[in-house]
Z-matrix of the N, CA and C atoms (Angstrom, degrees):
N
C 1 1.438
C 2 1.535 1 108.24
N 3 1.323 2 116.66 1 132.28
C 4 1.454 3 120.62 2 -178.12
C 5 1.525 4 110.72 3 -89.83
N 6 1.342 5 115.22 4 156.33
C 7 1.459 6 120.37 5 174.15
C 8 1.527 7 107.40 6 -94.99
N 9 1.308 8 115.99 7 105.57
C 10 1.458 9 122.30 8 -175.30
C 11 1.517 10 111.11 9 -61.92
N 12 1.317 11 117.73 10 -34.72
C 13 1.460 12 122.14 11 -176.36
C 14 1.527 13 112.78 12 -63.68
N 15 1.322 14 118.40 13 -25.78
C 16 1.462 15 120.80 14 176.92
C 17 1.524 16 111.39 15 -102.76
N 18 1.319 17 117.33 16 -34.41
C 19 1.466 18 121.92 17 -175.99
C 20 1.528 19 112.68 18 -62.91
N 21 1.328 20 117.44 19 -36.06
C 22 1.464 21 120.68 20 -177.27
C 23 1.520 22 113.32 21 -69.00
N 24 1.335 23 117.72 22 -20.62
C 25 1.457 24 120.12 23 -176.39
C 26 1.519 25 113.53 24 -108.11
N 27 1.323 26 116.75 25 11.53
C 28 1.460 27 120.69 26 173.10
C 29 1.519 28 108.88 27 -75.82
N 30 1.304 29 115.72 28 160.54
C 31 1.462 30 120.45 29 -179.81
C 32 1.525 31 109.80 30 -82.90
N 33 1.318 32 115.28 31 78.51
C 34 1.455 33 121.57 32 177.22
C 35 1.523 34 108.78 33 -126.12
N 36 1.301 35 116.17 34 167.52
C 37 1.461 36 121.39 35 -178.50
C 38 1.529 37 110.66 36 -64.49
N 39 1.339 38 116.94 37 141.68
C 40 1.468 39 120.05 38 178.52
C 41 1.526 40 113.39 39 -56.70
N 42 1.325 41 117.64 40 -34.24
C 43 1.463 42 120.97 41 179.46
C 44 1.529 43 110.12 42 -63.40
N 45 1.312 44 116.56 43 -39.16
C 46 1.464 45 120.56 44 178.17
C 47 1.530 46 110.56 45 -66.04
N 48 1.336 47 117.06 46 -41.01
C 49 1.460 48 120.85 47 179.02
C 50 1.529 49 110.87 48 -62.97
N 51 1.315 50 116.76 49 -41.12
C 52 1.465 51 120.84 50 178.03
C 53 1.526 52 109.76 51 -63.68
N 54 1.328 53 117.06 52 -40.32
C 55 1.457 54 120.90 53 177.22
C 56 1.517 55 112.08 54 -62.00
N 57 1.340 56 116.58 55 -39.43
C 58 1.465 57 120.75 56 177.80
C 59 1.521 58 109.88 57 -62.83
N 60 1.321 59 116.64 58 -45.88
C 61 1.466 60 121.03 59 -178.95
C 62 1.519 61 111.43 60 -63.27
N 63 1.321 62 116.88 61 -43.17
C 64 1.463 63 120.51 62 -178.48
C 65 1.524 64 112.31 63 -65.78
N 66 1.325 65 117.70 64 -27.43
C 67 1.461 66 121.33 65 -177.10
C 68 1.522 67 114.12 66 -97.52
N 69 1.327 68 116.97 67 10.66
C 70 1.461 69 119.55 68 178.95
C 71 1.520 70 110.96 69 -68.01
N 72 1.309 71 115.34 70 139.25
C 73 1.463 72 121.00 71 173.01
C 74 1.521 73 107.94 72 -86.54
N 75 1.319 74 117.28 73 165.51
C 76 1.465 75 121.92 74 -178.59
C 77 1.525 76 111.60 75 -57.02
N 78 1.319 77 116.13 76 -40.66
C 79 1.456 78 121.21 77 -179.30
C 80 1.526 79 111.27 78 -62.87
N 81 1.335 80 117.14 79 -43.05
C 82 1.462 81 121.62 80 178.84
C 83 1.526 82 111.11 81 -69.53
N 84 1.316 83 116.55 82 -38.47
C 85 1.455 84 121.19 83 -179.81
C 86 1.522 85 111.62 84 -64.17
N 87 1.326 86 116.67 85 -35.00
C 88 1.463 87 119.89 86 -179.90
C 89 1.526 88 112.23 87 -72.57
N 90 1.317 89 117.75 88 -11.41
C 91 1.464 90 121.64 89 179.49
C 92 1.523 91 113.24 90 -92.62
N 93 1.319 92 118.29 91 0.63
C 94 1.459 93 120.74 92 177.22
C 95 1.520 94 107.24 93 -69.60
N 96 1.324 95 116.46 94 125.04
C 97 1.460 96 120.25 95 -175.10
C 98 1.530 97 110.95 96 -83.66
N 99 1.313 98 114.86 97 160.12
C 100 1.469 99 120.46 98 177.54
C 101 1.533 100 110.34 99 -63.22
N 102 1.322 101 117.25 100 -33.75
C 103 1.460 102 121.69 101 177.58
C 104 1.526 103 110.53 102 -61.75
N 105 1.329 104 117.07 103 -41.56
C 106 1.465 105 121.48 104 178.20
C 107 1.518 106 110.43 105 -64.87
N 108 1.322 107 117.15 106 -43.65
C 109 1.466 108 120.40 107 179.80
C 110 1.521 109 110.51 108 -63.20
N 111 1.328 110 117.58 109 -43.68
C 112 1.470 111 120.78 110 177.62
C 113 1.524 112 111.17 111 -60.60
N 114 1.318 113 116.82 112 -41.25
C 115 1.461 114 120.49 113 179.90
C 116 1.528 115 111.06 114 -64.94
N 117 1.320 116 117.39 115 -40.50
C 118 1.462 117 121.13 116 177.83
C 119 1.522 118 110.14 117 -62.46
N 120 1.324 119 117.49 118 -45.34
C 121 1.468 120 121.22 119 -179.17
C 122 1.521 121 110.45 120 -63.59
N 123 1.335 122 117.34 121 -43.22
C 124 1.464 123 120.32 122 -177.83
C 125 1.527 124 112.85 123 -70.51
N 126 1.338 125 117.18 124 -36.30
C 127 1.465 126 120.04 125 -176.26
C 128 1.518 127 113.34 126 -84.37
N 129 1.329 128 117.79 127 -31.68
C 130 1.462 129 118.94 128 -174.88
C 131 1.515 130 113.61 129 -117.66
N 132 1.325 131 116.91 130 -5.86
C 133 1.460 132 120.05 131 179.92
C 134 1.519 133 112.02 132 -78.30
N 135 1.312 134 114.64 133 167.11
C 136 1.465 135 121.45 134 177.83
C 137 1.519 136 107.99 135 -90.31
N 138 1.325 137 116.10 136 124.35
C 139 1.464 138 120.40 137 -179.99
C 140 1.521 139 109.74 138 -81.41
N 141 1.309 140 116.06 139 134.64
C 142 1.455 141 120.96 140 178.33
C 143 1.521 142 107.72 141 -81.02
N 144 1.305 143 115.67 142 125.41
C 145 1.459 144 122.30 143 -172.67
C 146 1.537 145 112.16 144 -55.77
N 147 1.332 146 114.71 145 132.34
C 148 1.456 147 121.15 146 176.64
C 149 1.516 148 115.01 147 79.97
N 150 1.336 149 118.08 148 6.04
C 151 1.462 150 121.17 149 -179.60
C 152 1.522 151 109.50 150 -134.53
N 153 1.305 152 115.37 151 179.06
C 154 1.469 153 121.77 152 173.24
C 155 1.517 154 110.67 153 -104.07
N 156 1.314 155 117.12 154 18.43
C 157 1.458 156 122.99 155 -177.54
C 158 1.525 157 110.71 156 -91.65
N 159 1.344 158 115.61 157 147.87
C 160 1.458 159 122.02 158 -178.97
C 161 1.524 160 110.49 159 -130.25
N 162 1.324 161 115.29 160 149.85
C 163 1.460 162 122.32 161 172.93
C 164 1.518 163 107.72 162 -126.37
N 165 1.307 164 116.41 163 130.18
C 166 1.467 165 122.05 164 177.97
C 167 1.521 166 107.35 165 -126.15
N 168 1.329 167 116.16 166 113.74
C 169 1.460 168 120.45 167 -178.54
C 170 1.520 169 110.00 168 -96.32
N 171 1.313 170 115.63 169 125.53
C 172 1.461 171 122.24 170 -178.47
C 173 1.519 172 110.05 171 -74.83
N 174 1.333 173 117.09 172 -43.42
C 175 1.455 174 122.11 173 -179.71
C 176 1.517 175 109.97 174 -104.22
N 177 1.340 176 117.89 175 107.77
C 178 1.460 177 119.17 176 179.38
C 179 1.529 178 112.77 177 -67.16
N 180 1.324 179 117.61 178 -22.63
C 181 1.466 180 121.06 179 -178.73
C 182 1.526 181 111.15 180 -98.61
N 183 1.314 182 116.53 181 34.24
C 184 1.456 183 120.17 182 -174.86
C 185 1.517 184 112.26 183 -59.12
N 186 1.312 185 114.23 184 137.62
C 187 1.462 186 124.24 185 176.12
C 188 1.528 187 113.59 186 62.00
N 189 1.310 188 117.54 187 32.79
C 190 1.467 189 120.55 188 172.01
C 191 1.514 190 107.22 189 -101.18
N 192 1.297 191 116.64 190 128.11
C 193 1.458 192 120.38 191 -179.95
C 194 1.514 193 111.36 192 80.10
N 195 1.301 194 115.05 193 -170.13
C 196 1.453 195 121.10 194 -178.09
C 197 1.515 196 108.62 195 -110.94
N 198 1.318 197 115.77 196 94.61
C 199 1.462 198 120.82 197 -179.34
C 200 1.515 199 108.58 198 -93.95
N 201 1.297 200 117.10 199 124.00
C 202 1.455 201 121.27 200 -176.86
C 203 1.514 202 112.24 201 -98.33
N 204 1.295 203 117.35 202 23.66
C 205 1.454 204 121.85 203 178.31
C 206 1.521 205 110.15 204 -125.42
N 207 1.309 206 116.08 205 156.16
C 208 1.457 207 120.69 206 172.70
C 209 1.518 208 108.23 207 -80.61
N 210 1.333 209 115.99 208 147.43
C 211 1.453 210 119.61 209 -177.20
C 212 1.527 211 108.99 210 -151.25
N 213 1.323 212 116.37 211 147.98
C 214 1.459 213 120.83 212 173.02
C 215 1.520 214 106.96 213 -80.95
N 216 1.314 215 116.48 214 121.39
C 217 1.458 216 121.06 215 -177.75
C 218 1.517 217 113.15 216 -91.43
N 219 1.319 218 117.09 217 -33.58
C 220 1.447 219 117.53 218 -178.14
C 221 1.507 220 113.52 219 -176.99
N 222 1.316 221 113.37 220 178.41
C 223 1.459 222 122.06 221 177.46
C 224 1.517 223 107.72 222 -122.61
N 225 1.303 224 116.48 223 136.31
C 226 1.461 225 121.64 224 179.53
C 227 1.515 226 109.03 225 -120.77
N 228 1.310 227 115.51 226 139.06
C 229 1.453 228 121.57 227 173.71
C 230 1.519 229 106.54 228 -117.84
N 231 1.327 230 116.40 229 99.08
C 232 1.461 231 122.64 230 -179.64
C 233 1.520 232 109.51 231 -116.77
N 234 1.329 233 115.02 232 125.16
C 235 1.466 234 122.29 233 177.53
C 236 1.529 235 111.60 234 51.49
N 237 1.323 236 116.13 235 40.20
C 238 1.453 237 121.84 236 176.97
C 239 1.517 238 115.35 237 79.13
N 240 1.322 239 118.39 238 1.46
C 241 1.464 240 122.50 239 -179.69
C 242 1.523 241 109.48 240 -108.59
N 243 1.315 242 116.23 241 129.01
C 244 1.455 243 121.85 242 179.78
C 245 1.518 244 109.97 243 -88.40
N 246 1.335 245 116.31 244 130.85
C 247 1.461 246 122.04 245 179.37
C 248 1.517 247 109.61 246 -130.96
N 249 1.331 248 115.67 247 158.02
C 250 1.453 249 122.35 248 179.38
C 251 1.522 250 107.94 249 -114.73
N 252 1.343 251 116.51 250 130.90
C 253 1.462 252 121.32 251 176.49
C 254 1.525 253 107.50 252 -97.07
N 255 1.334 254 115.63 253 119.20
C 256 1.453 255 121.97 254 -175.91
C 257 1.520 256 109.52 255 -117.85
N 258 1.324 257 116.83 256 130.03
C 259 1.461 258 122.13 257 174.32
C 260 1.525 259 106.91 258 -93.94
N 261 1.326 260 116.76 259 122.28
C 262 1.457 261 121.72 260 -175.51
C 263 1.521 262 109.51 261 -119.90
N 264 1.317 263 115.82 262 130.88
C 265 1.467 264 122.41 263 178.19
C 266 1.516 265 108.24 264 -105.33
N 267 1.323 266 116.82 265 113.45
C 268 1.459 267 121.97 266 175.84
C 269 1.525 268 108.90 267 -94.16
N 270 1.323 269 117.01 268 178.52
C 271 1.467 270 119.87 269 -178.11
C 272 1.526 271 112.37 270 -68.50
N 273 1.339 272 117.42 271 -28.75
C 274 1.461 273 118.39 272 -177.43
C 275 1.525 274 114.21 273 -121.12
N 276 1.319 275 118.39 274 -3.93
C 277 1.460 276 120.74 275 179.85
C 278 1.524 277 109.71 276 -159.62
N 279 1.299 278 115.65 277 173.44
C 280 1.454 279 121.13 278 174.70
C 281 1.520 280 107.91 279 -135.65
N 282 1.313 281 116.11 280 155.57
C 283 1.460 282 120.49 281 -178.40
C 284 1.521 283 109.59 282 -159.58
N 285 1.313 284 115.01 283 163.44
C 286 1.460 285 121.04 284 173.11
C 287 1.515 286 108.05 285 -107.95
N 288 1.311 287 116.17 286 134.18
C 289 1.454 288 122.55 287 179.20
C 290 1.512 289 108.77 288 -117.56
N 291 1.308 290 115.79 289 143.41
C 292 1.458 291 121.17 290 174.23
C 293 1.520 292 106.41 291 -113.52
N 294 1.331 293 115.17 292 115.25
C 295 1.463 294 120.61 293 -176.96
C 296 1.524 295 109.31 294 -118.87
N 297 1.325 296 117.92 295 147.17
C 298 1.461 297 120.14 296 178.61
C 299 1.530 298 111.12 297 -64.43
N 300 1.312 299 115.13 298 143.14
C 301 1.464 300 121.20 299 177.11
C 302 1.515 301 108.07 300 -81.44
N 303 1.325 302 116.70 301 122.34
C 304 1.462 303 122.15 302 -179.60
C 305 1.525 304 107.60 303 -126.31
N 306 1.322 305 115.86 304 126.44
C 307 1.459 306 118.80 305 176.97
C 308 1.522 307 108.76 306 -87.81
N 309 1.305 308 114.84 307 137.08
C 310 1.457 309 121.69 308 178.47
C 311 1.518 310 106.96 309 -113.23
N 312 1.329 311 118.09 310 124.33
C 313 1.465 312 119.31 311 177.52
C 314 1.522 313 111.21 312 -56.95
N 315 1.326 314 116.29 313 144.32
C 316 1.465 315 121.72 314 -176.86
C 317 1.511 316 111.49 315 -57.99
N 318 1.320 317 119.01 316 -34.99
C 319 1.472 318 121.37 317 -179.95
C 320 1.521 319 111.02 318 -62.66
N 321 1.334 320 116.85 319 -40.42
C 322 1.460 321 120.20 320 179.53
C 323 1.521 322 110.61 321 -69.25
N 324 1.337 323 115.87 322 -35.69
C 325 1.452 324 120.66 323 -176.45
C 326 1.520 325 112.36 324 -65.14
N 327 1.327 326 117.24 325 -37.54
C 328 1.465 327 119.20 326 -177.10
C 329 1.526 328 111.79 327 -100.09
N 330 1.327 329 116.83 328 4.46
C 331 1.452 330 120.43 329 173.32
C 332 1.517 331 115.57 330 84.20
N 333 1.329 332 117.99 331 26.48
C 334 1.478 333 119.65 332 178.41
C 335 1.502 334 111.09 333 -89.62
């Protein structure tokens, strides 16, 4: 099992890093630290002009076509607070929600 928090910042080809991310299992994905997520947003996100805020969109093709599933669209770092932008499809409408990013310890997640 690889440590995602160190593997993503090694000097390897971006294609290899994307392959690592795509092949993560749920257990490995839950071990990504908040520090790693903040670093990804700051290094690869789009900086909002004149501020220290960043936007990092996970899906570059967001809102194209009629997607009937909920999806995480991106991560926002506004005024030092990390938030997640979620696209939600309800039975009669769709909307984007911005919810605060909260880390849950692994023990709580699996019920220990």
